[in-house]
C-alpha positions in Angstrom: -7.3 15.4 10.4 -5.5 14.3 7.5 -5.1 16.0 4.6 -4.8 15.2 0.6 -1.4 15.2 -1.1 -1.4 18.0 -3.8 0.0 17.0 -7.6 2.9 17.6 -6.3 3.5 16.0 -2.9 2.6 12.6 -4.6 4.4 13.2 -7.4 7.8 12.9 -4.9 5.6 10.4 -2.7 5.6 7.9 -6.0 9.7 9.1 -7.0 10.1 7.1 -4.0 8.4 4.2 -4.0 9.3 1.9 -6.6 6.3 -0.3 -8.6 3.4 1.9 -7.1 1.4 4.3 -8.7 -1.8 6.8 -8.1 -4.8 5.7 -10.4 -8.6 6.4 -9.4 -7.9 8.7 -6.1 -5.4 4.8 -4.6 -1.7 4.4 -4.3 -1.4 1.3 -5.4 -0.1 -1.6 -5.8 0.3 -5.3 -7.5 3.3 -7.9 -5.5 4.2 -11.4 -6.9 5.2 -14.1 -4.8 6.7 -16.9 -5.3 3.4 -19.4 -4.5 -0.2 -19.2 -2.9 1.6 -19.3 0.7 3.9 -17.0 0.5 1.3 -14.6 -0.9 -0.8 -15.7 2.4 1.9 -15.1 4.3 2.9 -11.6 3.3 -1.3 -10.5 3.1 -1.4 -11.4 7.1 2.3 -9.6 7.7 1.6 -6.0 6.2 -2.3 -6.3 8.0 -0.5 -6.2 11.5 2.0 -2.9 9.6 -1.9 -1.3 9.2 -3.5 -2.4 12.0 -0.7 -0.9 14.3 -1.4 2.7 12.3 -5.5 2.1 12.7 -5.0 2.2 8.6 -6.6 -0.9 7.1 -6.0 -1.8 3.1 -8.5 -2.4 -0.1 -6.0 -5.8 -0.6 -6.4 -8.6 -3.2 -5.4 -12.5 -3.4 -5.6 -14.2 -6.7 -2.1 -17.2 -6.3 0.3 -15.5 -6.3 -0.6 -11.8 -6.2 -1.3 -9.7 -4.0 -2.7 -5.9 -5.2 -3.0 -3.4 -2.1 -4.4 0.5 -2.6 -4.5 2.7 -0.3 -6.8 5.5 0.6 -8.0 7.8 3.2 -11.4 7.7 4.2 -11.9 10.3 6.8 -10.5 13.3 4.2 -12.8 11.3 1.5 -11.1 8.6 -0.1 -8.0 10.7 -1.6 -4.5 10.1 -1.2 -2.3 11.7 1.9 0.3 11.2 3.9 -0.6 8.7 6.1 -1.2 6.4 2.8 2.5 7.2 1.4 3.2 6.0 5.8 2.1 3.2 5.5 3.1 2.1 1.1 6.5 2.6 2.6 5.8 0.2 5.8 5.1 -2.4 3.2 7.3 -1.6 0.7 10.0 -2.3 3.6 8.0 -5.4 4.8 7.2 -7.0 1.5 10.3 -6.8 -0.7 12.4 -8.1 2.1 10.1 -11.2 2.2 11.0 -11.6 -2.4 7.3 -10.1 -3.4 
């Protein structure tokens, strides 16, 4: 079972995640793409990464914007290392796609 990250662990994790923030017990970031099509393609691609990790983020897509919120439900909706790992995978994937 996962454990909630401490404030200092969160600070270290966020220092390596450009543009991500900790808010309301979530790690979150908004990506912008050149078109709706590119945003949806990124959404679909990141869903494969999330499924591979058995970790399912909250995702909102509006036109060229994809908002992602990560939290771990089995620790009461707090941020864990599992969220940080998925954020890093998303970052690698979406930055490479121009997000």
